[in-house]
Each structure stands twice: as structure tokens, then as C-alpha cells.
C-alpha positions as CSV (number, residue, x, y, z in Angstrom):
1,X,0.0,0.0,0.0
2,X,1.5,3.3,-1.1
3,X,2.2,5.8,1.6
4,X,1.2,9.4,0.6
5,X,3.8,12.0,1.5
6,X,2.6,15.2,3.1
7,X,3.3,18.3,1.1
8,X,4.1,21.6,2.8
9,X,4.0,25.0,1.3
10,X,7.4,25.8,2.8
11,X,10.2,23.3,3.5
12,X,11.3,20.2,1.8
13,X,14.5,19.2,0.1
14,X,15.0,22.4,-1.9
15,X,16.7,25.1,0.1
16,X,14.9,28.0,-1.6
17,X,11.6,26.7,-0.1
18,X,13.1,27.1,3.4
19,X,14.0,30.7,2.6
20,X,10.7,31.6,1.0
21,X,9.2,33.2,4.1
22,X,12.2,35.5,4.4
23,X,11.8,36.6,0.8
24,X,8.1,37.4,1.4
25,X,9.0,39.4,4.5
26,X,11.8,41.4,2.8
27,X,9.6,44.0,1.1
28,X,7.7,44.8,4.3
29,X,11.0,45.0,6.3
30,X,12.5,47.3,3.7
31,X,9.4,49.5,3.7
32,X,9.6,49.7,7.5
33,X,13.3,50.8,7.4
34,X,12.6,53.5,4.9
35,X,9.4,54.9,6.3
36,X,9.8,54.4,10.1
37,X,13.3,53.4,11.3
38,X,15.2,55.5,8.8
39,X,13.8,58.9,9.9
40,X,14.2,57.8,13.5
41,X,17.9,57.1,13.0
42,X,18.3,60.4,11.1
43,X,16.6,62.3,14.0
44,X,19.1,60.8,16.5
45,X,22.0,61.9,14.2
46,X,20.5,65.4,13.6
47,X,20.2,65.9,17.4
48,X,24.0,65.9,17.6
49,X,24.3,68.8,15.0
50,X,23.4,72.5,14.8
51,X,21.2,71.9,11.7
52,X,18.7,74.6,11.0
53,X,16.8,73.0,8.1
54,X,17.4,76.0,5.9
55,X,18.7,75.4,2.4
56,X,22.4,76.2,2.1
57,X,23.0,76.6,5.8
58,X,26.1,74.8,7.2
59,X,25.6,71.8,9.4
60,X,28.2,71.3,12.2
61,X,28.7,68.4,14.5
62,X,28.3,69.7,18.1
63,X,28.0,66.4,20.0
64,X,25.7,66.6,23.1
65,X,25.5,70.4,23.3
66,X,21.8,70.4,22.3
67,X,21.0,68.0,25.2
68,X,23.1,70.0,27.6
69,X,21.3,73.2,26.6
70,X,17.9,71.5,26.8
71,X,18.5,70.1,30.3
72,X,21.0,72.3,32.1
73,X,21.6,75.8,30.6
74,X,19.8,78.8,32.1
75,X,16.2,79.8,32.1
76,X,15.5,78.1,28.8
77,X,16.3,74.7,30.4
78,X,14.0,75.4,33.2
79,X,11.2,76.1,30.7
80,X,12.1,72.8,28.9
81,X,11.9,70.9,32.2
82,X,8.6,72.6,33.0
83,X,7.3,71.5,29.5
84,X,8.4,67.9,30.2
85,X,6.6,67.9,33.6
86,X,3.6,69.5,32.0
87,X,3.6,66.7,29.4
88,X,3.5,64.1,32.3
89,X,0.6,66.0,34.0
90,X,-1.3,66.2,30.7
91,X,-0.7,62.4,30.2
92,X,-1.9,61.5,33.7
93,X,-5.1,63.6,33.6
94,X,-6.1,62.7,30.0
95,X,-5.4,59.0,30.6
96,X,-7.4,58.8,33.8
97,X,-10.4,60.9,32.7
98,X,-10.6,59.6,29.1
99,X,-10.3,56.0,30.2
100,X,-13.0,56.5,32.9
101,X,-15.5,58.4,30.6
102,X,-14.9,55.9,27.8
103,X,-15.7,53.0,30.0
104,X,-18.9,54.7,31.4
105,X,-20.1,55.5,27.9
106,X,-19.4,52.0,26.7
107,X,-21.4,50.6,29.6
108,X,-24.3,53.0,28.8
109,X,-24.5,52.4,25.0
110,X,-24.1,48.6,25.5
111,X,-27.5,48.5,27.2
112,X,-30.6,47.5,25.2
113,X,-32.1,51.0,25.1
114,X,-33.9,52.9,22.3
115,X,-31.6,55.2,20.3
116,X,-28.3,53.5,21.4
117,X,-27.1,53.5,17.8
118,X,-27.6,57.2,17.6
119,X,-25.7,57.8,20.8
120,X,-22.9,55.5,19.7
121,X,-22.6,57.6,16.6
122,X,-22.8,60.8,18.5
123,X,-20.1,59.9,20.9
124,X,-17.8,58.6,18.2
125,X,-18.3,61.5,15.7
126,X,-15.5,63.8,17.1
127,X,-12.9,61.1,16.3
128,X,-13.5,61.3,12.6
129,X,-12.9,65.1,12.5
130,X,-9.4,66.3,11.8
131,X,-7.4,67.9,14.6
132,X,-7.6,71.3,13.0
133,X,-11.3,71.1,12.7
134,X,-11.6,70.0,16.3
135,X,-9.4,72.8,17.4
136,X,-11.1,75.6,15.4
137,X,-14.6,74.4,16.5
138,X,-13.6,74.7,20.1
139,X,-11.7,78.0,19.6
140,X,-14.9,79.6,18.3
141,X,-16.9,77.9,21.0
142,X,-14.6,79.3,23.7
143,X,-14.4,82.9,22.5
144,X,-14.3,85.0,25.7
145,X,-16.5,87.7,24.2
146,X,-19.7,86.5,22.5
147,X,-18.8,82.8,22.3
148,X,-21.4,80.2,23.3
149,X,-19.4,79.1,26.4
150,X,-19.1,82.7,27.6
151,X,-22.8,83.1,27.2
152,X,-23.5,80.0,29.3
153,X,-21.1,81.2,31.9
154,X,-22.9,84.6,31.9
155,X,-26.2,82.9,32.8
156,X,-24.6,82.0,36.1
157,X,-22.8,85.3,36.7
158,X,-19.4,83.8,35.9
159,X,-16.7,85.0,33.5
160,X,-13.6,83.4,32.0
161,X,-11.0,84.2,29.4
162,X,-10.8,80.5,28.5
163,X,-7.9,79.9,26.1
164,X,-6.7,83.5,26.4
165,X,-6.6,83.5,30.2
166,X,-4.0,82.3,32.7
167,X,-1.8,79.5,31.4
168,X,-3.2,76.9,33.8
169,X,-6.8,77.7,32.7
170,X,-5.9,77.5,29.0
171,X,-4.0,74.3,29.7
172,X,-7.0,72.7,31.3
173,X,-9.3,73.7,28.4
174,X,-6.9,71.9,26.0
175,X,-7.2,68.9,28.2
176,X,-11.0,69.1,27.9
177,X,-10.8,69.3,24.1
178,X,-8.3,66.4,23.9
179,X,-10.6,64.2,25.9
180,X,-13.7,65.2,23.9
181,X,-11.8,64.5,20.7
182,X,-10.6,61.0,21.6
183,X,-13.0,59.5,24.1
184,X,-15.0,58.0,21.3
185,X,-12.3,55.6,20.2
186,X,-11.8,54.5,23.9
187,X,-15.6,53.9,24.1
188,X,-15.6,51.8,20.9
189,X,-12.7,49.6,22.1
190,X,-14.5,49.0,25.4
191,X,-17.7,48.3,23.6
192,X,-16.1,45.8,21.3
193,X,-14.7,44.0,24.3
194,X,-18.1,43.9,26.0
195,X,-19.7,42.4,23.0
196,X,-17.3,39.4,23.1
197,X,-18.4,38.5,26.7
198,X,-20.7,35.5,26.7
199,X,-24.2,36.1,28.1
200,X,-24.0,32.8,29.8
201,X,-21.6,34.3,32.3
202,X,-24.0,37.0,33.2
203,X,-26.9,34.5,33.5
204,X,-24.9,32.2,35.8
205,X,-23.9,35.1,38.0
206,X,-27.5,36.4,38.2
207,X,-28.6,32.9,39.3
208,X,-26.1,33.0,42.1
209,X,-27.6,36.3,43.2
210,X,-25.0,38.8,41.9
211,X,-25.9,42.4,42.0
212,X,-25.2,44.9,39.2
213,X,-21.9,46.0,40.8
214,X,-20.9,42.4,41.3
215,X,-21.6,41.6,37.7
216,X,-19.3,44.4,36.6
217,X,-16.6,43.6,39.1
218,X,-16.5,39.8,38.7
219,X,-17.6,39.3,35.1
220,X,-17.3,42.5,33.0
221,X,-14.1,43.9,34.3
222,X,-12.0,40.7,34.2
223,X,-13.3,39.8,30.8
224,X,-12.5,43.3,29.5
225,X,-8.8,42.8,30.2
226,X,-7.6,42.9,26.6
227,X,-9.7,46.1,25.9
228,X,-8.5,47.7,29.2
229,X,-4.9,47.0,28.4
230,X,-5.3,48.3,24.8
231,X,-7.0,51.5,25.9
232,X,-4.5,52.1,28.8
233,X,-1.5,51.9,26.4
234,X,-3.1,53.9,23.6
235,X,-4.2,56.7,26.0
236,X,-0.8,57.0,27.6
237,X,1.2,57.0,24.3
238,X,-1.3,59.3,22.5
239,X,-1.4,61.9,25.3
240,X,2.4,61.9,25.6
241,X,2.7,62.7,21.9
242,X,-0.1,65.2,21.6
243,X,0.7,68.7,20.4
244,X,-1.5,69.6,17.4
245,X,-4.4,70.9,19.6
246,X,-1.9,73.1,21.5
247,X,-0.9,74.6,18.1
248,X,-4.4,75.3,17.1
249,X,-5.9,76.4,20.4
250,X,-3.2,78.3,22.3
251,X,-0.2,78.7,20.0
252,X,3.2,79.2,21.6
253,X,1.7,80.5,24.9
254,X,4.1,80.5,27.9
255,X,3.1,78.0,30.6
256,X,1.0,75.8,28.2
257,X,3.6,74.1,26.0
258,X,4.1,70.4,26.1
259,X,7.1,68.6,24.9
260,X,5.6,67.6,21.5
261,X,4.7,71.1,20.7
262,X,8.1,72.4,21.8
263,X,9.7,70.1,19.2
264,X,7.5,71.5,16.5
265,X,8.0,75.1,17.6
266,X,11.8,74.9,17.8
267,X,12.2,73.1,14.5
268,X,9.9,75.3,12.5
269,X,10.5,78.8,14.0
270,X,7.3,79.1,16.0
271,X,8.8,80.1,19.3
272,X,7.9,83.8,19.5
273,X,8.7,87.3,18.1
274,X,12.2,86.4,16.9
275,X,11.8,82.8,15.8
276,X,14.8,80.7,14.7
277,X,14.8,77.4,12.9
278,X,16.7,75.0,15.1
279,X,16.0,71.5,13.8
280,X,19.1,70.1,15.5
281,X,17.8,71.3,18.9
282,X,14.3,70.1,18.0
283,X,15.7,66.7,17.2
284,X,17.3,66.5,20.6
285,X,14.0,67.5,22.2
286,X,12.2,64.8,20.2
287,X,14.8,62.2,21.4
288,X,14.0,63.3,25.0
289,X,10.3,62.7,24.2
290,X,11.2,59.4,22.7
291,X,12.9,58.1,25.8
292,X,10.1,59.5,27.9
293,X,7.6,57.5,25.9
294,X,9.9,54.5,25.9
295,X,10.3,54.4,29.7
296,X,6.7,55.1,30.5
297,X,5.5,52.7,27.8
298,X,7.9,50.0,29.2
299,X,6.4,50.2,32.7
300,X,2.9,50.5,31.4
301,X,3.4,47.3,29.3
302,X,4.8,45.5,32.3
303,X,1.6,46.5,34.2
304,X,-0.8,45.3,31.5
305,X,1.2,42.1,31.2
306,X,0.7,41.5,35.0
307,X,-3.0,42.2,34.6
308,X,-3.3,39.6,31.8
309,X,-1.6,37.0,33.9
310,X,-3.9,37.9,36.8
311,X,-7.3,37.8,35.0
312,X,-6.7,35.5,31.9
């Protein structure tokens, strides 16, 4: 009786078949090097120069002088450190509030209520708008004289300068817009996770007499672990890298800059009345931001890995 040999797509006597997966991967790897890794390496090299980005300008190798200026030299370094700390504060507030509101909205629109499709669309709609559109809408809405928010404040006898007021006030309004603009995607990820939870688990818990809070604590929350981890990491990394809304809403306003906007402002001459193009210095600032994201992302990833081992 003849024995049939199993045939495999890859492998066998011919060596080229063993290497075929590598050949298939090469175009993607090459594309990654050109589009992603290449600019990253170039940025690290530029951070060691005095490059201005202007055509015909000399580029000199200055070593770690940009990093020294960013961290240690004079009042400017203090502003840079303040921007870094402000970035961390922005990240902490946005992550906590956006995560919480997104979870609450997902719980609400996951109920079998009339109009839930409308509300799902309504809450997600800001996500599809561009950052510039989001910023301009809120800039008009927050006009201190004659704007809708000023009118609402006036009904209660209150007054505010909103984005044009004190730095802390303007900074908090940018946080509000950031959360409004992105909470929809957090909600959708949570909602997708909830819809994968088997109804049998809820029915079994109800038979055992579980209350609404116990259903959430013992069934929904553990089963949402993949969605929780995804949202946690996305919120942290997204808020650390945020800068476009600051550009549109406040501009280069003292006391409101975050590290991402500082990189843009230094590199493209947006730092004040006498702007200079300092793309080498901006590259150094972006490397600081990179290491900040790397360190925080590393510990955040360790945390979500521990959660997965605990609940799954």
C-alpha cells in the first residue's frame, strides 16, 4: 500500500523553499526601514548637530551640546523641564479621565435601550474630525466675548478668558478638548470588548444572586482585560505625543507648552517674536520625548502584562 507524502508550502529538500518566508518578508521590512526606522535614526543623528533645516546653511557636529542646553543651561532649560513635567501631567489627567469616561459611555451604550445606535454615533463622531477642525470648533466655542461658552457662563454670573486667560486655565481647556476629541475611540474599544463576553456568564452570576456592581466587578471587568490594556497603552502614548491641539488652540503660549509642541516650535520657527529654525535642537527634544515614551511605555506594558496573567 503506497504511503502518501505530506506536502508543505514551505520546507522540503529544496533550500529555496526554506528561505521563501524570508523573501516574502523582505519588502515589508525594507518599507519599515525606509518609512519608520530611517527617519528615527536620522533624527538621532541630527540631534548631535546644529542643523537649522534652511537650504544652504552649514551643518556642524556639536555632540551633546543640544542635550546640555535642553536640560541644564539657564532659564530656557527650566522652561524645557517645565514643559516635560507638564507633558506628564497632561498624560496623567487625560489617561485617567478619558479612560473612565470611555468605560462609562461604553457601559451605557451597551444597554438594550432605544436610540443607542444614535448615541454610539454621536459619541464617536468627534474622532472622525481632523485635529484642525476639532481645534477651530472649540476655539470659536470658547471665544471669551460673545462665544457660546461665555454666554453660558454669563447665565450663572461667571466670567472666564478660557484659552486666552491664565496658562493653567488655558492648559485645562486643552485637556477638555483632547478628551472630547478622543474619548469616542476609547468607548468603541471597550464596547467591542463587552460584546465578546458570553451572556452565559451573566446569567450564571445572576442565578447566584450577583448584584449589578458584582456583575461588573466579577464578570465584565476581568473579561474586558484585553480592551482595558489596549486603551490604557493607547491613552498613555497618545497623550504623551499630543501637540496639534496646542498649536491650534493656544499657539506658543508661555506656561502651556508640552514637549511635543516644543519640538515643532523649535524646529519650524514658532517660538515667539524672533523665531529661529533649530532643527538640531528640536531633534534633541524629540529624542528626550522618545525616551520618555519608551520608559513610561515599558512600565505600562509591564503593568498590563501583569493584569493579563492575573485575569486571563
